[in-house]
TIVO-2410 file (N, C-alpha, C; in nm, 3 decimals):
# residues 77
REC num residu      c1      c2      c3 atome chaine
REC   1      M  -1.601   1.538  -1.784     N      A
REC   1      M  -1.649   1.386  -1.772    CA      A
REC   1      M  -1.562   1.283  -1.760     C      A
REC   2      K  -1.429   1.293  -1.808     N      A
REC   2      K  -1.347   1.230  -1.786    CA      A
REC   2      K  -1.263   1.199  -1.699     C      A
REC   3      D  -1.303   1.274  -1.558     N      A
REC   3      D  -1.269   1.290  -1.422    CA      A
REC   3      D  -1.364   1.157  -1.392     C      A
REC   4      V  -1.506   1.193  -1.401     N      A
REC   4      V  -1.589   1.129  -1.355    CA      A
REC   4      V  -1.572   0.967  -1.386     C      A
REC   5      A  -1.530   0.932  -1.527     N      A
REC   5      A  -1.542   0.801  -1.613    CA      A
REC   5      A  -1.402   0.735  -1.511     C      A
REC   6      F  -1.276   0.837  -1.465     N      A
REC   6      F  -1.165   0.791  -1.395    CA      A
REC   6      F  -1.218   0.723  -1.282     C      A
REC   7      Q  -1.288   0.823  -1.208     N      A
REC   7      Q  -1.351   0.796  -1.056    CA      A
REC   7      Q  -1.423   0.680  -1.033     C      A
REC   8      K  -1.516   0.638  -1.162     N      A
REC   8      K  -1.593   0.524  -1.155    CA      A
REC   8      K  -1.495   0.402  -1.179     C      A
REC   9      R  -1.408   0.394  -1.269     N      A
REC   9      R  -1.298   0.300  -1.297    CA      A
REC   9      R  -1.232   0.262  -1.176     C      A
REC  10      F  -1.155   0.379  -1.130     N      A
REC  10      F  -1.106   0.352  -1.006    CA      A
REC  10      F  -1.168   0.295  -0.874     C      A
REC  11      G  -1.297   0.330  -0.853     N      A
REC  11      G  -1.387   0.295  -0.776    CA      A
REC  11      G  -1.412   0.114  -0.819     C      A
REC  12      Q  -1.429   0.095  -0.915     N      A
REC  12      Q  -1.449  -0.062  -0.967    CA      A
REC  12      Q  -1.340  -0.133  -0.930     C      A
REC  13      H  -1.228  -0.072  -0.973     N      A
REC  13      H  -1.106  -0.147  -0.946    CA      A
REC  13      H  -1.078  -0.165  -0.789     C      A
REC  14      L  -1.077  -0.085  -0.707     N      A
REC  14      L  -1.090  -0.084  -0.547    CA      A
REC  14      L  -1.178  -0.205  -0.543     C      A
REC  15      R  -1.319  -0.210  -0.579     N      A
REC  15      R  -1.424  -0.313  -0.515    CA      A
REC  15      R  -1.378  -0.444  -0.581     C      A
REC  16      D  -1.327  -0.447  -0.710     N      A
REC  16      D  -1.292  -0.595  -0.771    CA      A
REC  16      D  -1.178  -0.653  -0.702     C      A
REC  17      F  -1.055  -0.540  -0.634     N      A
REC  17      F  -0.932  -0.594  -0.588    CA      A
REC  17      F  -1.002  -0.631  -0.460     C      A
REC  18      R  -1.098  -0.581  -0.377     N      A
REC  18      R  -1.141  -0.630  -0.232    CA      A
REC  18      R  -1.215  -0.735  -0.253     C      A
REC  19      E  -1.290  -0.766  -0.359     N      A
REC  19      E  -1.364  -0.904  -0.350    CA      A
REC  19      E  -1.253  -1.018  -0.397     C      A
REC  20      S  -1.158  -0.999  -0.484     N      A
REC  20      S  -1.074  -1.084  -0.517    CA      A
REC  20      S  -0.995  -1.152  -0.412     C      A
REC  21      R  -0.992  -1.090  -0.291     N      A
REC  21      R  -0.948  -1.129  -0.163    CA      A
REC  21      R  -1.055  -1.177  -0.057     C      A
REC  22      G  -1.156  -1.199  -0.109     N      A
REC  22      G  -1.252  -1.230  -0.019    CA      A
REC  22      G  -1.297  -1.173   0.112     C      A
REC  23      L  -1.286  -1.016   0.069     N      A
REC  23      L  -1.291  -0.940   0.205    CA      A
REC  23      L  -1.442  -0.860   0.175     C      A
REC  24      S  -1.543  -0.846   0.274     N      A
REC  24      S  -1.619  -0.786   0.258    CA      A
REC  24      S  -1.598  -0.629   0.295     C      A
REC  25      I  -1.688  -0.511   0.275     N      A
REC  25      I  -1.659  -0.398   0.298    CA      A
REC  25      I  -1.676  -0.381   0.460     C      A
REC  26      R  -1.757  -0.469   0.531     N      A
REC  26      R  -1.753  -0.437   0.682    CA      A
REC  26      R  -1.631  -0.480   0.758     C      A
REC  27      Q  -1.568  -0.568   0.676     N      A
REC  27      Q  -1.409  -0.619   0.730    CA      A
REC  27      Q  -1.320  -0.534   0.704     C      A
REC  28      V  -1.333  -0.455   0.599     N      A
REC  28      V  -1.245  -0.338   0.579    CA      A
REC  28      V  -1.258  -0.222   0.660     C      A
REC  29      E  -1.380  -0.190   0.684     N      A
REC  29      E  -1.415  -0.101   0.769    CA      A
REC  29      E  -1.374  -0.129   0.945     C      A
REC  30      I  -1.359  -0.230   0.959     N      A
REC  30      I  -1.313  -0.284   1.097    CA      A
REC  30      I  -1.158  -0.292   1.106     C      A
REC  31      N  -1.099  -0.344   1.007     N      A
REC  31      N  -0.954  -0.369   0.994    CA      A
REC  31      N  -0.894  -0.204   0.952     C      A
REC  32      G  -0.972  -0.148   0.898     N      A
REC  32      G  -0.889   0.006   0.865    CA      A
REC  32      G  -0.946   0.132   0.918     C      A
REC  33      E  -1.072   0.087   1.030     N      A
REC  33      E  -1.110   0.220   1.111    CA      A
REC  33      E  -1.172   0.321   1.000     C      A
REC  34      I  -1.268   0.282   0.902     N      A
REC  34      I  -1.314   0.362   0.767    CA      A
REC  34      I  -1.438   0.314   0.773     C      A
REC  35      D  -1.532   0.414   0.790     N      A
REC  35      D  -1.673   0.383   0.759    CA      A
REC  35      D  -1.688   0.320   0.654     C      A
REC  36      R  -1.800   0.227   0.647     N      A
REC  36      R  -1.827   0.123   0.537    CA      A
REC  36      R  -1.891   0.231   0.423     C      A
REC  37      A  -1.968   0.318   0.473     N      A
REC  37      A  -2.041   0.410   0.366    CA      A
REC  37      A  -1.918   0.495   0.311     C      A
REC  38      I  -1.801   0.541   0.355     N      A
REC  38      I  -1.710   0.615   0.253    CA      A
REC  38      I  -1.652   0.498   0.180     C      A
REC  39      I  -1.632   0.377   0.234     N      A
REC  39      I  -1.596   0.277   0.127    CA      A
REC  39      I  -1.672   0.249   0.021     C      A
REC  40      S  -1.808   0.213   0.035     N      A
REC  40      S  -1.892   0.196  -0.064    CA      A
REC  40      S  -1.901   0.320  -0.160     C      A
REC  41      K  -1.880   0.444  -0.114     N      A
REC  41      K  -1.901   0.576  -0.198    CA      A
REC  41      K  -1.779   0.568  -0.311     C      A
REC  42      I  -1.677   0.536  -0.256     N      A
REC  42      I  -1.546   0.531  -0.334    CA      A
REC  42      I  -1.563   0.403  -0.431     C      A
REC  43      E  -1.607   0.327  -0.386     N      A
REC  43      E  -1.621   0.202  -0.477    CA      A
REC  43      E  -1.725   0.214  -0.602     C      A
REC  44      T  -1.852   0.299  -0.566     N      A
REC  44      T  -1.941   0.325  -0.664    CA      A
REC  44      T  -1.884   0.482  -0.732     C      A
REC  45      G  -1.770   0.523  -0.693     N      A
REC  45      G  -1.739   0.640  -0.797    CA      A
REC  45      G  -1.806   0.757  -0.749     C      A
REC  46      S  -1.900   0.750  -0.629     N      A
REC  46      S  -1.941   0.895  -0.594    CA      A
REC  46      S  -1.877   0.966  -0.518     C      A
REC  47      Q  -1.777   0.924  -0.470     N      A
REC  47      Q  -1.653   1.019  -0.369    CA      A
REC  47      Q  -1.519   0.984  -0.395     C      A
REC  48      T  -1.438   1.060  -0.402     N      A
REC  48      T  -1.285   1.030  -0.433    CA      A
REC  48      T  -1.260   0.995  -0.298     C      A
REC  49      A  -1.110   0.920  -0.302     N      A
REC  49      A  -1.049   0.883  -0.217    CA      A
REC  49      A  -0.898   0.958  -0.167     C      A
REC  50      T  -0.914   1.019  -0.058     N      A
REC  50      T  -0.777   1.081  -0.049    CA      A
REC  50      T  -0.648   1.000  -0.026     C      A
REC  51      L  -0.561   1.034  -0.049     N      A
REC  51      L  -0.422   0.915  -0.028    CA      A
REC  51      L  -0.426   0.858   0.105     C      A
REC  52      V  -0.470   0.946   0.207     N      A
REC  52      V  -0.454   0.874   0.336    CA      A
REC  52      V  -0.563   0.756   0.355     C      A
REC  53      T  -0.684   0.806   0.283     N      A
REC  53      T  -0.797   0.706   0.296    CA      A
REC  53      T  -0.759   0.586   0.220     C      A
REC  54      L  -0.704   0.601   0.119     N      A
REC  54      L  -0.661   0.498   0.027    CA      A
REC  54      L  -0.560   0.387   0.084     C      A
REC  55      H  -0.474   0.463   0.197     N      A
REC  55      H  -0.348   0.379   0.219    CA      A
REC  55      H  -0.432   0.294   0.374     C      A
REC  56      K  -0.503   0.381   0.418     N      A
REC  56      K  -0.586   0.280   0.522    CA      A
REC  56      K  -0.662   0.141   0.469     C      A
REC  57      I  -0.733   0.171   0.364     N      A
REC  57      I  -0.823   0.085   0.303    CA      A
REC  57      I  -0.735  -0.013   0.236     C      A
REC  58      L  -0.641   0.019   0.180     N      A
REC  58      L  -0.517  -0.104   0.131    CA      A
REC  58      L  -0.456  -0.176   0.257     C      A
REC  59      K  -0.432  -0.106   0.360     N      A
REC  59      K  -0.358  -0.163   0.489    CA      A
REC  59      K  -0.477  -0.257   0.531     C      A
REC  60      A  -0.566  -0.211   0.537     N      A
REC  60      A  -0.707  -0.326   0.591    CA      A
REC  60      A  -0.693  -0.429   0.511     C      A
REC  61      M  -0.664  -0.424   0.380     N      A
REC  61      M  -0.702  -0.539   0.304    CA      A
REC  61      M  -0.581  -0.641   0.277     C      A
REC  62      G  -0.464  -0.551   0.364     N      A
REC  62      G  -0.333  -0.665   0.373    CA      A
REC  62      G  -0.248  -0.645   0.248     C      A
REC  63      T  -0.274  -0.516   0.195     N      A
REC  63      T  -0.167  -0.504   0.054    CA      A
REC  63      T  -0.116  -0.367   0.055     C      A
REC  64      T  -0.052  -0.341  -0.064     N      A
REC  64      T   0.004  -0.219  -0.067    CA      A
REC  64      T  -0.026  -0.134  -0.196     C      A
REC  65      E   0.009  -0.003  -0.199     N      A
REC  65      E  -0.030   0.108  -0.328    CA      A
REC  65      E   0.031   0.007  -0.460     C      A
REC  66      S   0.154  -0.039  -0.429     N      A
REC  66      S   0.242  -0.108  -0.538    CA      A
REC  66      S   0.138  -0.213  -0.607     C      A
REC  67      E   0.080  -0.312  -0.515     N      A
REC  67      E   0.028  -0.430  -0.577    CA      A
REC  67      E  -0.104  -0.370  -0.620     C      A
REC  68      F  -0.197  -0.285  -0.559     N      A
REC  68      F  -0.316  -0.223  -0.613    CA      A
REC  68      F  -0.309  -0.157  -0.748     C      A
REC  69      F  -0.189  -0.086  -0.763     N      A
REC  69      F  -0.208   0.005  -0.867    CA      A
REC  69      F  -0.117  -0.104  -1.001     C      A
REC  70      A  -0.065  -0.206  -0.983     N      A
REC  70      A   0.020  -0.272  -1.057    CA      A
REC  70      A  -0.075  -0.297  -1.173     C      A
REC  71      D  -0.203  -0.345  -1.142     N      A
REC  71      D  -0.278  -0.373  -1.287    CA      A
REC  71      D  -0.391  -0.286  -1.306     C      A
REC  72      F  -0.374  -0.162  -1.281     N      A
REC  72      F  -0.491  -0.072  -1.275    CA      A
REC  72      F  -0.454   0.003  -1.407     C      A
REC  73      D  -0.559   0.000  -1.496     N      A
REC  73      D  -0.527   0.107  -1.633    CA      A
REC  73      D  -0.625   0.216  -1.605     C      A
REC  74      S  -0.515   0.324  -1.618     N      A
REC  74      S  -0.579   0.464  -1.580    CA      A
REC  74      S  -0.609   0.531  -1.693     C      A
REC  75      S  -0.568   0.486  -1.818     N      A
REC  75      S  -0.587   0.547  -1.936    CA      A
REC  75      S  -0.749   0.561  -1.970     C      A
REC  76      D  -0.755   0.713  -2.077     N      A
REC  76      D  -0.899   0.730  -2.116    CA      A
REC  76      D  -0.943   0.619  -2.202     C      A
REC  77      D  -1.083   0.610  -2.215     N      A
REC  77      D  -1.134   0.475  -2.296    CA      A
REC  77      D  -1.138   0.571  -2.420     C      A
***
């Protein structure tokens, strides 16, 4: 169950991060050549992101893994 909670927290962080940059899923899809359905599933926690997919998403957002993870709390509740 903790994995599911982590996955949902991760997805919510990704969504918040994207929205804080004023980007839509469609913009990330176009910039990163990633299907928006996959992005949506990752953001809702129903699918995990591979490192390659996460890298593409973050690059499409114009950011780095370091910046993305700087304020992500991965600890258990």
